[in-house]
C-alpha positions as CSV (number, residue, x, y, z in Angstrom):
1,X,-0.2,-0.2,0.0
2,X,3.3,2.7,-1.1
3,X,2.3,5.6,-2.2
4,X,6.0,6.3,-2.6
5,X,7.6,8.9,-0.1
6,X,8.7,6.8,3.0
7,X,7.2,9.8,5.9
8,X,3.6,9.0,4.3
9,X,4.2,5.2,3.9
10,X,5.6,4.4,7.8
11,X,2.4,7.3,9.1
12,X,-0.5,4.9,7.7
13,X,1.8,2.4,8.8
14,X,0.9,4.1,12.6
15,X,-2.7,5.3,11.6
16,X,-3.9,1.5,10.8
17,X,-2.1,0.5,14.3
18,X,-4.4,2.9,16.0
19,X,-7.4,2.4,14.4
20,X,-7.0,-1.6,14.8
21,X,-6.2,0.0,19.3
22,X,-9.4,2.2,18.7
23,X,-11.0,-0.5,17.3
24,X,-10.2,-3.2,20.2
25,X,-11.0,-0.3,23.1
26,X,-14.7,0.4,21.2
27,X,-15.0,-3.3,22.2
28,X,-14.7,-2.3,25.6
29,X,-17.1,-0.3,26.0
30,X,-14.6,1.7,28.4
31,X,-15.4,5.5,27.7
32,X,-13.0,7.5,29.2
33,X,-10.1,5.0,27.7
34,X,-11.6,5.3,24.5
35,X,-12.1,8.9,24.1
36,X,-8.4,9.1,24.6
37,X,-7.8,7.6,22.0
38,X,-9.8,9.4,19.4
39,X,-8.2,12.6,20.6
40,X,-4.9,11.3,19.9
41,X,-6.1,9.5,16.5
42,X,-7.6,13.3,15.9
43,X,-3.8,14.3,16.6
44,X,-2.2,12.8,14.3
45,X,-4.4,12.4,11.9
46,X,-4.4,15.9,11.8
47,X,-1.2,16.5,11.7
48,X,-1.2,13.5,9.3
49,X,-2.9,16.0,6.5
50,X,-1.2,18.6,7.0
51,X,2.6,16.5,6.7
52,X,0.8,15.1,3.1
53,X,-0.5,18.1,1.5
54,X,3.5,20.2,2.6
55,X,5.0,17.4,0.8
56,X,1.9,17.7,-2.4
57,X,2.9,21.3,-2.9
58,X,7.2,20.2,-2.3
59,X,6.3,18.4,-4.9
60,X,3.7,20.5,-6.5
61,X,1.2,18.4,-6.7
62,X,-2.5,19.6,-7.1
63,X,-3.9,18.6,-3.9
64,X,-7.9,20.6,-3.5
65,X,-8.9,17.3,-4.1
66,X,-7.7,15.6,-1.6
67,X,-7.4,18.9,0.4
68,X,-11.7,18.3,0.3
69,X,-11.0,14.7,1.6
70,X,-9.4,16.1,4.3
71,X,-11.9,18.1,5.7
72,X,-15.0,15.7,5.2
73,X,-13.5,12.4,6.5
74,X,-12.6,14.9,9.4
75,X,-15.5,16.6,10.4
76,X,-17.2,13.3,9.7
77,X,-14.7,11.1,12.1
78,X,-15.5,14.4,14.8
79,X,-19.3,13.6,14.7
80,X,-18.2,9.7,15.4
81,X,-15.8,11.1,17.9
82,X,-18.6,13.6,19.4
83,X,-21.3,10.4,19.3
84,X,-19.8,8.1,20.5
85,X,-18.6,10.4,23.5
86,X,-22.7,11.5,24.2
87,X,-23.2,7.8,24.0
88,X,-20.7,7.2,27.2
89,X,-20.7,3.1,27.7
90,X,-24.4,2.1,26.5
91,X,-23.4,1.2,22.8
92,X,-24.8,-1.4,20.9
93,X,-22.5,-4.3,19.6
94,X,-23.2,-3.1,16.7
95,X,-22.7,0.6,17.6
96,X,-19.0,-0.9,18.5
97,X,-18.6,-2.5,14.6
98,X,-19.9,0.2,12.5
99,X,-18.1,2.2,14.3
100,X,-14.0,0.3,14.0
101,X,-15.5,-0.8,10.3
102,X,-16.2,3.4,9.4
103,X,-12.8,4.0,10.9
104,X,-11.2,1.2,9.3
105,X,-13.4,1.2,5.8
106,X,-12.0,5.3,5.5
107,X,-8.7,4.2,6.5
108,X,-7.9,2.1,3.4
109,X,-10.4,4.0,1.3
110,X,-8.5,7.0,1.6
111,X,-4.9,5.4,1.1
112,X,-6.5,3.1,-2.2
113,X,-8.6,6.4,-2.8
114,X,-6.9,9.6,-2.8
115,X,-3.6,8.8,-1.6
116,X,-2.2,6.8,-4.6
117,X,-3.0,9.4,-7.1
118,X,-0.1,11.2,-5.3
119,X,2.1,7.7,-5.8
120,X,2.9,8.5,-9.9
121,X,4.3,12.2,-8.9
122,X,6.2,10.8,-5.1
123,X,7.6,8.1,-7.1
124,X,9.7,11.0,-8.8
125,X,11.4,12.1,-6.4
126,X,13.2,9.5,-3.2
127,X,11.5,7.8,-1.3
128,X,13.1,9.0,1.7
129,X,12.2,12.9,0.4
130,X,10.8,15.4,3.2
131,X,10.4,18.6,2.2
132,X,10.4,21.8,5.7
133,X,7.6,22.3,7.5
134,X,6.3,18.5,8.3
135,X,3.8,18.1,10.9
136,X,5.1,16.3,14.5
């Protein structure tokens, strides 16, 4: 699932791990742990989106479509996070599956459908290409 850049690929891998961790936490119905994990995920997700945009600009990739998708996905994630907080341990097994499926489908779908579009341009640069100004 490589998009052709070490930073983006590494961040994708970390986000996938975080989604798996979130799925496990969702199943425990531990709302405090879930809300903390969702906050951490959102932080890393925003940093990842910033980094993708920085890298795209540095390689002269038209990022407008990706940026719109990032905004849409972040809004959807924030809606889900707010909903999870409101449920406060009262979510059903089907809701837990829905959240887990949403996160997994969303991150994989985003990588495969949006981020892979950058691959051709990214491959014209060294795999370890690192522009200045990346988020931490």
